[in-house]
C-alpha positions as CSV (number, residue, x, y, z in Angstrom):
1,M,-7.2,-38.9,-29.0
2,E,-5.5,-37.2,-26.1
3,T,-7.0,-34.0,-24.8
4,T,-4.6,-31.1,-23.9
5,I,-5.1,-27.8,-22.2
6,L,-5.4,-26.2,-25.6
7,D,-8.6,-28.1,-26.2
8,L,-10.3,-26.6,-23.2
9,P,-13.2,-24.2,-23.9
10,K,-12.5,-20.5,-23.7
11,E,-14.7,-20.2,-20.6
12,I,-12.2,-22.5,-18.7
13,H,-9.3,-20.4,-19.7
14,L,-11.1,-17.3,-18.3
15,I,-11.7,-19.1,-15.0
16,I,-8.0,-20.1,-14.8
17,G,-6.8,-16.5,-15.6
18,Q,-8.8,-15.1,-12.7
19,H,-6.6,-17.1,-10.3
20,L,-3.2,-16.4,-11.7
21,H,-0.6,-13.8,-10.6
22,L,0.8,-11.4,-13.2
23,K,4.1,-13.3,-13.5
24,S,2.2,-16.5,-14.2
25,I,0.0,-14.7,-16.8
26,Y,3.1,-13.3,-18.5
27,S,4.5,-16.8,-18.7
28,C,1.3,-18.1,-20.2
29,I,1.1,-15.6,-23.0
30,L,4.6,-16.6,-24.1
31,V,3.6,-20.3,-24.6
32,C,1.7,-20.1,-27.9
33,R,-0.7,-17.9,-29.9
34,S,-3.7,-19.7,-28.3
35,F,-2.5,-18.9,-24.8
36,Y,-1.6,-15.3,-25.8
37,S,-5.2,-14.7,-27.0
38,A,-6.7,-16.3,-23.9
39,F,-4.6,-14.6,-21.2
40,I,-3.5,-11.2,-22.6
41,P,-6.7,-9.5,-21.4
42,Y,-5.7,-10.4,-17.8
43,L,-2.3,-8.8,-18.2
44,W,-3.9,-5.5,-19.2
45,S,-7.1,-5.6,-17.1
46,G,-5.6,-3.3,-14.5
47,I,-2.8,-0.8,-15.1
48,S,-1.0,2.2,-13.6
49,P,1.3,3.8,-16.3
50,I,3.5,5.5,-13.6
51,N,5.9,4.0,-11.1
52,P,4.9,5.7,-7.8
53,Q,8.4,5.2,-6.4
54,D,10.3,7.5,-8.9
55,R,7.2,9.0,-10.7
56,T,8.4,7.9,-14.1
57,I,6.1,6.7,-16.8
58,T,6.7,3.0,-17.2
59,T,4.1,2.3,-20.0
60,S,3.8,4.6,-22.9
61,S,0.4,6.0,-24.1
62,T,0.9,4.1,-27.4
63,H,1.1,0.7,-25.6
64,V,-1.9,1.6,-23.4
65,R,-3.9,2.7,-26.4
66,A,-3.2,-0.5,-28.2
67,N,-4.6,-2.5,-25.3
68,A,-7.3,-0.1,-24.2
69,H,-10.0,-2.6,-25.0
70,H,-8.7,-4.9,-22.2
71,I,-8.4,-2.3,-19.4
72,K,-11.0,-2.4,-16.6
73,Y,-9.0,-0.7,-13.8
74,F,-7.0,2.4,-14.5
75,T,-4.8,4.4,-12.0
76,I,-4.0,8.0,-12.6
77,F,-1.3,9.8,-10.6
78,P,-1.1,13.6,-10.7
79,T,2.1,13.6,-12.8
80,L,0.5,11.6,-15.6
81,T,0.7,13.6,-18.8
82,E,-2.1,14.9,-21.0
83,E,-2.1,12.3,-23.8
84,F,-3.4,9.6,-21.3
85,Y,-6.5,11.7,-20.6
86,H,-7.5,11.5,-24.3
87,L,-7.5,7.7,-24.3
88,V,-10.8,5.8,-24.2
89,F,-11.2,2.5,-22.4
90,P,-14.5,0.8,-23.4
91,R,-14.5,-1.7,-20.5
92,L,-13.3,0.7,-17.8
93,R,-15.3,0.2,-14.6
94,T,-12.8,1.3,-11.8
95,L,-10.9,4.6,-11.9
96,C,-8.4,5.4,-9.2
97,M,-6.9,8.9,-9.1
98,R,-4.2,8.6,-6.5
99,A,-1.7,11.1,-5.1
100,Y,1.8,11.0,-3.7
101,I,1.7,11.2,0.1
102,E,4.4,13.8,0.3
103,D,2.5,16.1,-2.1
104,F,-0.9,16.0,-0.2
105,G,-0.4,19.6,0.9
106,N,0.9,20.9,-2.5
107,E,-1.7,22.2,-5.0
108,N,0.8,22.9,-7.7
109,Y,2.0,19.5,-8.6
110,F,-0.7,18.6,-11.2
111,V,0.4,18.2,-14.8
112,V,-3.2,18.5,-16.2
113,K,-6.1,20.9,-15.4
114,P,-9.4,19.8,-14.0
115,S,-11.0,20.4,-17.4
116,L,-9.0,17.4,-18.8
117,K,-10.4,15.2,-16.0
118,V,-13.9,16.2,-17.0
119,H,-13.1,15.3,-20.6
120,F,-11.8,11.9,-19.4
121,M,-15.0,11.2,-17.3
122,L,-17.3,12.2,-20.2
123,S,-15.6,9.5,-22.3
124,H,-16.1,6.9,-19.5
125,P,-19.7,7.3,-18.2
126,F,-19.9,3.7,-17.2
127,V,-17.3,3.9,-14.4
128,R,-18.8,2.2,-11.3
129,K,-16.1,2.8,-8.7
130,L,-14.2,6.1,-8.3
131,V,-11.3,6.6,-5.9
132,Y,-10.3,10.3,-5.9
133,L,-7.3,11.4,-3.9
134,H,-6.1,14.4,-5.9
135,N,-5.8,17.7,-3.9
136,D,-7.6,19.9,-6.3
137,V,-11.1,21.3,-6.8
138,L,-13.2,19.6,-9.4
139,P,-15.9,21.5,-11.4
140,K,-19.5,20.6,-11.4
141,E,-19.3,19.0,-14.8
142,F,-17.1,16.2,-13.4
143,W,-19.8,15.1,-10.9
144,D,-22.6,15.5,-13.5
145,V,-21.2,12.5,-15.3
146,F,-22.3,10.3,-12.4
147,S,-25.4,12.1,-11.2
148,G,-26.9,13.6,-14.3
149,I,-26.9,17.4,-15.1
150,V,-28.5,19.3,-12.3
151,K,-29.0,23.0,-11.5
152,A,-26.5,23.1,-8.7
153,D,-22.9,24.2,-8.0
154,A,-20.0,21.8,-7.8
155,L,-20.4,21.0,-4.1
156,N,-24.1,20.1,-4.4
157,A,-23.3,18.0,-7.4
158,F,-20.7,16.2,-5.4
159,W,-23.2,15.5,-2.5
160,K,-25.8,14.3,-5.0
161,V,-23.3,11.6,-6.2
162,C,-22.6,10.7,-2.6
163,G,-26.3,10.1,-2.0
164,Q,-26.5,7.6,-4.9
165,V,-23.7,5.2,-4.1
166,Q,-23.6,1.9,-2.2
167,N,-20.1,2.3,-0.6
168,L,-19.0,5.8,0.4
169,R,-15.6,6.6,1.9
170,L,-14.8,10.2,2.7
171,M,-11.1,10.4,3.7
172,D,-9.4,13.8,4.5
173,V,-12.2,15.6,2.6
174,N,-12.0,19.4,2.7
175,I,-15.4,21.0,2.4
176,P,-14.8,24.8,2.1
177,G,-16.6,27.2,4.4
178,S,-19.7,26.2,6.2
179,A,-21.6,24.8,3.2
180,P,-24.4,22.6,4.5
181,V,-25.1,19.0,3.5
182,P,-28.2,19.1,1.2
183,L,-31.4,17.8,3.0
184,T,-32.6,16.1,-0.1
185,L,-30.1,13.2,0.0
186,S,-31.8,9.8,0.4
187,F,-28.9,7.3,0.7
188,Q,-31.4,4.6,-0.4
189,Q,-28.6,2.4,-1.8
190,L,-26.0,3.1,0.9
191,K,-24.5,-0.1,2.5
192,S,-21.1,1.2,3.8
193,L,-20.0,4.6,5.1
194,K,-16.5,5.5,6.2
195,I,-15.7,9.0,7.4
196,E,-12.0,9.2,8.1
197,R,-9.2,11.6,8.9
198,L,-5.8,10.0,8.4
199,R,-3.4,12.8,7.8
200,S,-1.9,14.7,10.7
201,T,-2.0,18.3,9.7
202,S,-2.7,21.7,11.1
203,R,-5.0,22.6,8.2
204,D,-8.6,22.9,9.2
205,F,-10.8,20.5,7.4
206,S,-14.0,21.7,9.2
207,Y,-15.2,18.2,9.7
208,Q,-17.8,19.4,12.2
209,N,-19.5,21.4,9.5
210,W,-20.5,18.4,7.4
211,S,-19.8,15.1,9.2
212,L,-22.5,15.3,11.8
213,P,-25.2,16.6,9.5
214,L,-24.3,13.9,7.0
215,L,-24.5,11.2,9.7
216,E,-27.9,12.6,10.8
217,Q,-29.2,12.0,7.3
218,V,-27.6,8.6,6.9
219,K,-29.6,7.3,9.9
220,A,-32.5,6.8,7.5
221,A,-30.5,4.5,5.3
222,E,-32.2,1.2,5.9
223,G,-29.6,-0.8,4.0
224,L,-26.6,0.5,6.0
225,Q,-24.5,-2.4,7.2
226,Y,-21.1,-0.9,8.0
227,L,-20.1,2.4,9.6
228,K,-16.5,3.6,10.3
229,W,-15.7,6.9,12.1
230,T,-12.1,7.9,12.7
231,I,-12.2,11.7,13.3
232,K,-10.4,12.7,16.5
233,D,-11.5,16.3,16.2
234,V,-15.2,15.4,16.2
235,P,-16.5,12.9,18.8
236,F,-18.7,10.2,17.5
237,P,-22.4,11.1,18.4
238,A,-23.2,7.9,20.3
239,Q,-26.7,9.2,21.1
240,M,-27.6,8.8,17.4
């Protein structure tokens, strides 16, 4: 009896799917029902419902909801509408909240309020990677999802999360005023730290108020393997 690809174990199909491009996966799910069941999770494993070129929604919330159990990586642009924030993705592990480059200096282009972002995070406490590039101020409750509820303000809750991660990238971060970096951060798990300023702007990000004190504490991180510093306004403290 001749063996075909349909006779291969499901585990083999999973390995094959990991190495296919989206166009190839789409072709596979059109072959037969068996292939559809095997490869449809890869088609939906990572999704951005908005086309960043023209800011139009390319995938409806109805379609996303129907395939929510497949999604592991989800990208949210500021113009994504409210109904998407009420969806639940049981397997979500990476959340990317991106922004349009031309709107970085505009605080009035968000469709939803920070409270909806808190609601979304409370529904997804198992997210392991967060990329946040929205130009707004998040409340303490957002960071509490990652760090646990603490008696602190939003800024200290943010720093507590930073002190618990393995890979930390702070890019164009605006810390208001002269708020100090808490002295209680341990960075025991930190392996990679990137402190960057990429945007050319006249706006004062006050890097000197937090970047050097942060680096002083990171010195004690025994597992640190990678450090990147691209802040022209603040010379790298080589003496450290």
